GUTI-29768 format. One line per 10 residues: number of its first residue (from 1); for each residue x negated, z negated, y negated of C-alpha. Coordinates in steps of 0.02 Angstrom, whole numbers, plus 32768, in hexadecimal, padded with zeros to 4 digits. Layout:
! GUTI-29768
NUM> X/Z/Y | ...
This chain:
! GUTI-29768
1> B74B/407B/4BBF | B74C/403B/4B0D | B7E6/3FD4/4B33 | B790/3F82/4BC6 | B6F7/3F57/4B5D | B768/3F16/4AD3 | B7C8/3EA1/4B46 | B727/3E6B/4B9E | B6D8/3E3F/4AF7 | B76C/3DD5/4ABF
11> B780/3D88/4B6B | B6CA/3D4D/4B61 | B6EB/3D05/4AB5 | B78B/3CB0/4AF3 | B72E/3C6B/4B8A | B6A4/3C26/4B1A | B727/3BD1/4AAD | B778/3B82/4B47 | B6CF/3B45/4B87 | B6A1/3AFB/4ADD
21> B74B/3AA7/4AD0 | B739/3A58/4B7B | B688/3A1F/4B53 | B6C4/39D1/4AAF | B753/3978/4B08 | B6DE/3934/4B8D | B660/38F8/4B0B | B6EA/38A8/4AA2 | B730/384E/4B3A | B682/3813/4B6C
31> B661/37D3/4ABB | B709/377A/4AB8 | B6E5/3723/4B5D | B635/36F6/4B24 | B67A/36B4/4A7E | B6FA/3647/4AD7 | B675/3601/4B4C | B5FE/35E3/4ABB | B688/3598/4A4E | B6B9/351E/4AD6
41> B604/34F1/4AF5 | B5E3/34D3/4A3C | B681/3469/4A2E | B64B/3404/4AC5 | B59D/33E8/4A7A | B5E9/33B5/49D3 | B65B/3337/4A2A | B5C8/32F0/4A8B | B560/32E4/49ED | B5EE/328F/498D
51> B60B/3213/4A1B | B551/31E9/4A1F | B551/31CE/4963 | B5E9/315C/496E | B59D/30FE/4A00 | B503/30DC/4996 | B56E/3091/490C | B5EA/302B/4974 | B5AD/3022/4A29 | B61B/3015/4AC3
61> B6BD/303D/4A6C | B74E/30B1/4A8C | B756/3135/4A03 | B803/3179/49DE | B817/3202/495E | B8AA/31DF/48EC | B92F/325F/48BF | B924/3279/4803 | B995/3311/47F8 | BA22/32AF/47A6
71> B9B3/325C/4724 | B9A0/32DD/469A | B92F/326C/4632 | B8A5/3278/46B5 | B840/3318/46B2 | B79C/334D/4702 | B786/32AF/4766 | B795/3278/481B | B7C0/31C5/4846 | B7A4/3173/48EF
81> B7E9/30CA/4921 | B76A/3068/4988 | B7AE/2FEB/4A04 | B76D/2F7A/4A8C | B7F8/2F50/4B03 | B893/2F2D/4A9C | B831/2EFE/4A00 | B809/2F74/4970 | B755/2F4F/4940 | B73F/2FD0/48B7
91> B750/3082/487C | B6DE/3118/4870 | B6F8/3198/47E7 | B6A0/3240/47D1 | B697/3289/4722 | B627/32FE/46BF | B5EB/330B/460B | B58C/338D/45A7 | B4D1/3370/45AB | B43F/33CB/455B
101> B43E/345E/45D5 | B4E8/3453/4628 | B564/33DB/4675 | B521/3339/46BC | B58C/32FF/474E | B596/3245/476D | B5E4/31D6/47F2 | B612/3128/47B4 | B642/3095/4824 | B6B2/3015/47D1
111> B6E6/2F69/480F | B799/2F29/4812 | B775/2ECB/4770 | B741/2F6F/471C | B686/2F54/4716 | B609/2FD9/4749 | B5C2/2FB8/47F6 | B54A/3049/47F1 | B52E/30FC/47BA | B4F3/3195/4819
121> B4BC/3232/47BC | B501/32BF/4826 | B4BE/334F/47BF | B446/335F/472E | B3E8/33FA/4768 | B400/3453/46C1 | B3AF/33C8/465D | B2FA/33D6/4624 | B27C/33AC/46AE | B215/3313/4682
131> B290/32DF/45FB | B34B/32EE/461A | B336/32F3/46D6 | B2EA/3245/46CB | B39E/320A/46BA | B3A9/321C/4777 | B32B/318E/478B | B368/30DF/47B9 | B312/308A/4725 | B38C/30E8/46B4
141> B432/30EB/4711 | B422/303A/4755 | B43B/2FFF/46A1 | B4F5/3023/46B4 | B510/2F99/4734 | B590/2F18/46F9 | B5B6/2F7C/465C | B66A/2F91/4623 | B6C6/3019/45C2 | B676/304E/451F
151> B5BF/3056/4553 | B54D/3092/44C7 | B49E/30DC/44C4 | B40C/309A/445D | B358/30D5/4459 | B316/3029/448B | B340/2F71/448A | B3E8/2F84/44E2 | B459/2EEC/44E1 | B503/2EBE/4527
161> B563/2F60/454A | B4D2/2FD3/4519 | B454/3038/457C | B3A9/307A/454A | B39C/3137/453F | B31F/3198/45A7 | B286/31B7/453A | B295/3263/44E9 | B340/3283/4538 | B3C3/3233/44CB
171> B43F/32C0/44E7 | B437/32B1/45A5 | B441/31F4/4597 | B4DE/3204/452F | B526/3281/45AB | B513/3205/463A | B55B/317A/45CF | B5EE/31E7/459A | B610/320F/4651 | B60E/3156/467E
181> B680/3129/45ED | B6F3/31B8/461F | B6F8/3175/46D1 | B728/30C8/4694 | B7AC/310F/4620 | B7F8/3182/46A4 | B7FC/30F2/4721 | B858/3087/46A1 | B8DB/3110/468E | B8EE/311C/474B
191> B8FE/3060/4764 | B97F/3054/46DA | B9E2/30DF/472E | B9EF/3080/47D2 | BA09/2FD3/478A | BAC2/2FA6/4787 | BB05/2F7B/46DC | BB50/2ECE/46D4 | BBFA/2EDA/467F | BC16/2E6E/45E8
201> BC93/2DE4/4606 | BCFC/2DAC/4574 | BD2B/2CF6/4571 | BDC3/2CB5/4518 | BD76/2C2D/44AC | BE1C/2BF4/4464 | BE40/2B42/4499 | BEF0/2B1D/44CF | BF36/2A71/44A5 | BFCD/2A1F/44EF
211> C052/29F6/4473
């Protein structure tokens, strides 16, 4: 009798373990499926958001993401070539720089002659509301139009290749500016990598005379 009770007790324990194992496997599989669906959905939303941001900077273009895997000098940046028909009309570069509360992510559109067409602040949610987050307003980021590499920040009275900082948010203003300068610099590296080098031709300058 004791043997029967003993085996029944451990059989119940074994059965409970099997049930819990099956439940865990089912839950894990369900979470994996949900994660894949969610991941794909998030990726799709991010692509749509990025396309809308690019469309706002250079409308009606074809946006082709460039392969930067073989260019070791370029890090933490994405570069898109923008074309209309067979003509390249510009480039769009996404970069980020450290702000007051976190990274500020910026999308910069650049013309073929390496001037800023426009800037879109993709993320500044960690910056101070009412101060740093004012960098997402057009009256600040529109200052970058037609600027070239080496943009600097001043508190007021901006001239030439300067922009005025957001009042009370110099750090965030510098973060956006650093991201724009980084975009211009990374684009320069990319363009240099795809531009064929013209070989130097040596000319024999010695003049030959007939005797």
